[in-house]
Structures are given as structure tokens and as C-alpha cells.
N, C-alpha and C positions, 0 to 999 in steps of 0.2 A: 169693032168691039173686041176688047181684050178678053179672050176666053179664060185667062188665068184668074181674073178678078171675080169671076162667077163660080169658080171652083171652090167648093166647101173645103175648109181645113179639116184635116184628119186629126182627131184628138185621140192620142194614144193613151193606153193605160198608165204609162209612165208619167205622162203629163198630168193626168187626173190625180194620181197618187201624190205628185209634188204639190199640186194646188191644195189638196186636202190636208197635207202635212203643214203647209203654211198657215192654213186656217186654224188648225189645232194650236200651233205655236202662238198665233195672234191671240186666241182665246186664253191660253195659259198666261201669256204676258199680261193681258188685260185683267185676268182674274187675280194674278199676283199683285198687280198695281192697286186694284180695288181693295184686295185683302190687306195690303200694307196700309192704305189710307184708313181702313176700318180699324186696324190695330192701333194706329197712331191716335185716331179719334178716341178710341176706347181708353187708351192710356191717359190721354189728356183729361177725359171726363172722369176716369177713376181717380187720377191724381187730384183733381179739383174736389171730388166727393170725399176722398180720403182726408184732405186737408181741412175741408169746411164742414163735413158732415160726419163721416165715419170716425175720424180721430176724436171728435168732440163727444162721441158716444162711448168711447173707450173708458174703462174704469181706471181711475188713479188710486182709488181705495174702495174697499167693500167692508161695511160695518154691519155685522150680524145679518149678512145677506143683502143689505141695502147698498146700492152702488152710488158712489160719488163720481160723476163723469168728468172727463177732462174739460168739457165746455163749461160746466158749472163752476169748477175750480178756477179756471182761467178768468171767468167773469169776476169772481170774488177777489182774485189777485189784483185785477185792474181797479176794482172798487177800493181795495186797501191802498193802492197807490194814490188814488184821488184823495182819499182821506188823509194820507200822509202829506200830500201837497197842501191840503187845506190847513193842516196843523202848521206846516212850515210857513205858510203865508201869514198866519196869525202871529207866530213868534217874530217874524220879520217886522210886522206892524208894531208889535209891542216894543221892539228895539228902536225902530226908526221914529215912531210917533211919541212914545212914552219914555224913551231913554232907558228902558230895562235891558239888562244884559242877558240875552237869551241865546248867546252863541253856542253854549253847550247843548241845549235842546235842539238847535238847528243842526249841529253836527251829528247828533244821534239820528235825527230823521234822515239826513242825507246819507248816512251810513246804511240805514235800512233800505233806502231807495237804490243804493249802489250795490246791494248784495241780494240779487234776485232769487238765488237758490234758498237763502235763509228766509227771505220773505215768503217764498212759495211754500216752504215747509211749515212756517208759522200759520199761514192761512189754511193749509191742509189739516193741521192739528186742530185748529178752531172748528173747521167743518166736521171733523170726526166727532168732536164733543157735541156739536149741534145735532148730529144724527142721534147720538145717545140721548140727548135731552128730548128730542121729538119722540123717540121710541118709548122712553119712560113716561112721558106725558100721555101718550096713547094708552099705555097700560093702566094709568090712573084715571083715564077718562077725562083728562084735561084738554080743552080745545081753545082755539083762538079763532074768532070769526073775522071775516074781511072788514066788518065794521070796526072791530077792535083795532085792526091794523091801520085803518084809515084814521082813527082817532089818535093813535100813537104817532103817526106821521104828522098830523096836524099840530100836535103838541110840540114835536121836535122843531117845527117851523115857527113856533110861537103863536100859532093861531088857536084861540080858545073861543068856541061858540058863545056868543053873548058878550065877548070882550073882557070877561073877568076870570082870572085863573082860579082854580079850586083852592080854597084856603087850606093851609097846612095846620095840623093839630099841634098845639104847644106841648112840649115834653112835660110829663107828669113828674112832680117831685115827690120823693119818698122820705119820710123821717128816718133818722138813724136810730138804732136801738139805744135805750137808756143805759148808761153805764152804772155799775154798782158803786157804793161808796169806796170800796177797796180799789176798784179799777180807776176811779177818779183821782185817787192819790198817785197813781202811776201816770195818768194821762192829763196833761194841762187842760183845765176847763176851757180856756180860750181857743183851743184847737179842736174842740169837738165838732165834727162835721154836721152840717145842718141839712144836707141834701143827700140824695142817693149816692152810695159809693160808686166809684168808677174804677176802671182797670188801671188808671194812672193816678198819681197823687193829686191832691186838691189843686185847683187852678192857681191858688196863691203860692204854691210851692214850686221849686225848680224840679222838673222831672228827674227822678233818680235812676240814671242809667246804670249805676253800679249794682242794682238788684233787679231791675226790671229786665225781663228777657227780651232780647231783640227779635226773637221769632218763637212764639209759643204755638205748638201744635201745627196744623196745616193751614197756611194762609189761603184764603179763598182767592181764586183767580179773578181778575177784574172782569166785570161784565162787558162784553163787546159793545162798543159805542156805535150807534147807527150813524151812517155818513150824513153830515149836515148839508144844507144847501151849499152850492159852490160859493167861494168867498167873494165872487164878483156880484152876487145877487144883492138886490136892494132890500132894506128892511120890509118885513111883511106887514101890510095893514091888517087891522083886526076885522077883516071882511072875508067871507068865503070866496068871493071873486078874486081878491088879492092873493089869497093862499093858492087857489087853483092855478092862477097865472104863474106864480113863482115856481110851483111844483112842476108845472108843465115845462117851464124853461129848464129846470134842472134835469128832467127826464130827457128832453131833447138833447141836452149837452151830453148826458150819460150815454145816449145811443151812439153818438159819434165816437165814444170810447169803447163800444162793444159791450155795454152794460145795459141789461134789460130792466124794465120796471119790475118784472117778476123776481129778479135777483135782489133788487133793492127792498122789495116788500118782504122777502124771505128773512132778511136781517132783522127787520122790526118784529116779524112773527116769532122768531126764535127767542128774541129778548122777552116778549110777553110770556112765552111758554116757560122760560127760565124763572121769571118772576112768580108765575103760578106754582111752579115746583117749590120755590122757596117758601111761599105762603102755605103750601100744603104740608111742608115739613114743620111748620110752626107748632103743630100739636105735639110734636116729639121733642121740642126744645123746651127745657125747663125755664120757668120764669123766676126761680130763686136759685141762689147758689151760696154755699158756705164761704164766708169771707172772714178775713182776719184784720184786726187792728193791731199793728205792730210798730215798734220803733227799733232803731239799730244805731250802732256806732261802728264806722268802718275805718280800719287802719291797715297799714301796709304789711306789717310783720306779725308773726305769732307772739314774739316777745312783747310788742306793744299791746296786743290783745290781752295777754296775761296781766300786764300792768293795769289795764282798764278793769279787769276782773278784780284785782286786789283792791283797787280804789272803791269799787262798788261794794265789795264785802266789808269795807271800813265804814260804809254808810253814806258815801258821797252820792250826790244826786245824779241820776242817769241823764236827765236833760242837760244839766250843766256840763257834764263830761262830753256829751255829744257835741255841744256847741264848741267846746275847747279842743277836742281831739279828732272828731270825725272828719275824714277827708272828703266825705260826701257832703259838700257845703250846702246842697239844696235842702236836705232833710236836717243836717246838723244845726243850722241856724234856728230850726224849729224843734230843738230838743230830740232830734233823731226820728221824729214822727213821720210815718209813711202813709197814714190814712187808711181807710177801709179798702181792701182789695182782695180778690180771690188768690189763693196760693199759686194758681196756674199763671198768673201774670208775672211771676218772678222766675229768676234762673233756678235750675233744678235743685241745687244744694240749699239755697235759701228757702225755696218752696217746701222742701222736705222738713226743714227746721220749724217753720211757722205752722206747719200742719200737725206736727207731733208734740211740740212743746206745750207744757201746761200753762194755763192762764197765770200771768204774773211771774212766771219762772224766767230767770235769765240763764240761757243755755250756754253750753260750751262754745267757744269760738268756732264759727263756721267758715271754712275756706271756700272761696269762689275764685273765678278768674280775675276778680277786681281787688281781692285782698281778704282780710279777716273781718268777720262781722260778729259783734256782740249783739244778740237779738233778745228782745223781750216782747212776748205776745200779751197785749193788754186785754183783748176781747176776741171772741169768735162767735159768729152768728149766721143763721140762714137769712139772707137779705134779698128783697126783690131786685130783679135786674132792671136797669133802665131800658128804654126803647132802643137806644143805640147798642147796648150790650146784647139784647135779644137779637137784633138784626145781625150783629157780628157773629153770634153763635149760629144763626141760620145760615149765614154765608159759609162759615167754617164747616158746618154739617153738610152743606151742599157740596163743598169742595171735596170733603172726605168721601161722600157718596159717589161723586163723579170719578174720583180716582179709583175707587173700588170697582165701579161698573166698567170703567175703561180697562182695568186689569183683567176682568173676567170676560170681557167681550171678545168675539171673534173678529179680529181686524186684520185685513190684508191690504198692504200698501204696495203699489207697483211703481218701480223706479222710472217708468216712462215719463212721469211728470217732470223729472229733472231736465228733460230736453225741450220742455214746452212752457217754461215759465215766461209769462209776458213781461216785457221790459217797457211797455207803454201803458198808459199815456205818459208822455214827458211834458210837464206843464211849466210855464214860466212863473215868476213871482206874483202874477196877478191871477194864477189859477187857470190860465188859458193855454 
């Protein structure tokens, strides 16, 4: 028997210290490795959350303390892109199937789709206005229920419960004021209007661009259009089941684009609130307006205008001179007659003249950007406005209000949105 094999090894302190040191090093290396893996995992998870959760909650704008998040805005940009592709598809159909030249409209839509920052800015501006609309509606106690939104969506899809659309009210006609005997001598009886005056000349006349202002006051912005069904959708039967099936198809398609039903419904909701605000303003919109019945002769130079004055002073007929000399052929062929209209519908210089001249008076020549006008005011009266005129005034009042409220609101916009503008979806000519 080998005695050496049974002899226990002598473990020195130096050996124990080395073993302990190696164990500590192993633990440190293992800890560093595990820590590294944890850090990498954390960074990956944080990156995912930052991209898909945190960044979407960041504000791209704050309106009177109310936040518009990046996620909300991005969905609306995608929704706008879908809407533009729908319009593009329709214009292409009009051109291919009906032979209409819609190339200009198609180019404009393509330009919008190819300018993501401009598109993103437009959508953000729209959403800021929508927040202001919601805030004002809340102040006035105006609300929209989910049932109201459902009904609006159904109408947009052409579904009307019972299968019969709501009948529209025929416009009301208003008689024109009766002219005096003196006024009738200035105004040809055959041209006396028989219906309510409008902001433009009578339908039988050629619109007179030489006196009608191209932009009077503040033009109301167009009401945002709710996104219609995808262009590939089939016509909706007038049944609830048919509507629900088509709407579900649309929602499923929108989900693939990152657009939720909530976002789609919010567009319809704000449209309804906008309409309620417009209706609420109706009590502040006048139903009558001072309007004038005038006629004019338009010439190019002051010398020509003076010549017309001399001829009129000699007793020559205004209507005949208008037919002969007025370069405004639309009114000239009707004796210079412009019809009943509010002064505000004319360019500034012309409007001032018809507002101040005495009835029957032929004023001094008025110079505008179109030339020199010899003007005669035949009559002036407070007349009822038509339904269309009242609606236009409501739109203008709403636009003016929105601009005022926008200018006074506390609005902060954060440029981070410029790096996050979606450039999808990209659809083909079939909207897919």
C-alpha cells in the first residue's frame, strides 16, 4: 500500500486565499454579465416603450392647458392621407370613365401627399381649432351624444333608417319692396326683381366682377369633411345590417393603417359640435340688412367718365348710355342695373358710394381697380335675408369668432412633431 496516497494534502493559507480570490472574480464577472444583459434588456424595452407608448403621449401642442398628443395627431395625419387617396381615386375615375379633365386636381392632391411636413402642419392647425370648438361648446353647455355620432356616421354612409331621407325645406321667397313712381322712372319696370335680393346680381345677369368684391370680410374656413368609406366599398343597402357590415369593413381597414374607431368618431363629433355652435350663433345674426338697388356705367378713363356726366346732364337716358358705353357688358346690356345687394358685396370704393349717395343722385365718378364708375342709387331698404345669406353670415361670424378665440388662446406648439410626420399609408389607385 502506498503510504503517500493516504496522506492528506496540506492546504495552506496562500492556497485558500487564491481560491477565494478566484471565486470573487467569478462572481464579479457573472454579475457584470448579468448586469449587462439587464441593461440591454432595459434599453430594448425602454426603446420599444418610447417608440410605441411614451412618445405617443408626448404633447405636440397644448391649447389652453389641453394636450394634443403625438399619437392622436399621427392618427389624424394618417386619416387625412386616406381621405386624400379617396379623393384622388375619385378624380381618376371621373377622368377615366367620364372623360373629365381632372389632372389639375390630381396634381394638387399628389403635391399634398408628397409634402408631409405641410400636411402635418395643416392637420395640427385643424386639431387646435377643434380643441377650441370643443372648449367653447362645453362653456355653452352644448353636447353631442354617442347616438348623435352614430346617426351622423350612418348618414355619411347613405343609410337612413326607414330608407327615406329627411326632406329638405324649400327656400322661402321674399317680395321686393315696391318702388315709388320717381324710382320707377329711373329703374326699368321689366327689371324689377321678384324674389329676395342676393349678394350677387340676378340669375339672368352676367356676374359683375368689376364691382363685386372678390373677398369681402373674413371667409369662413371650410368645415372638415368626415372621411367617407374606402373607395373600394360597395354601395350600402338601405338596411341596418348592410350599413354595419360596410362600416365594420372600413374600421378593419383603418386599423391596418393605425387609425382607431375613436379617432374616426371624434371627427364626426367635432363636426356636430361645430354645427351646434353655428346654430347657437343664429340668435346673434341679423335676419335683415340694408341693401341698395343701383346701376352704373363703367369706363376706363376719367375723361370718358366726364363725357358720360355731360351726356347725362344734357338729359340723355342712363340705361341707353350704359348699353352703349359701359365696359361691364354684364350689367351694361341691362341698362347698368346691378340688382338689390348689400353694400358689403361690392369693392370698398363702390360700397362707400352706394352707401352715401342720395336716392336718385348721380354721383361723381368713382375710381376703383376696374376703372371709373358713374353710379346712380335707385332705392335703399332693409330687406329680409334669404336662408343662404343667413347661413353665410353665420359661417362668417363663426370664422371671425374662431380667429378671435384663437388669437386670445394660450397655444404652445412643440416642434417635435416635425420629426414624426407619418408618410403612410401609401395606397394605390384602388385605395388599397
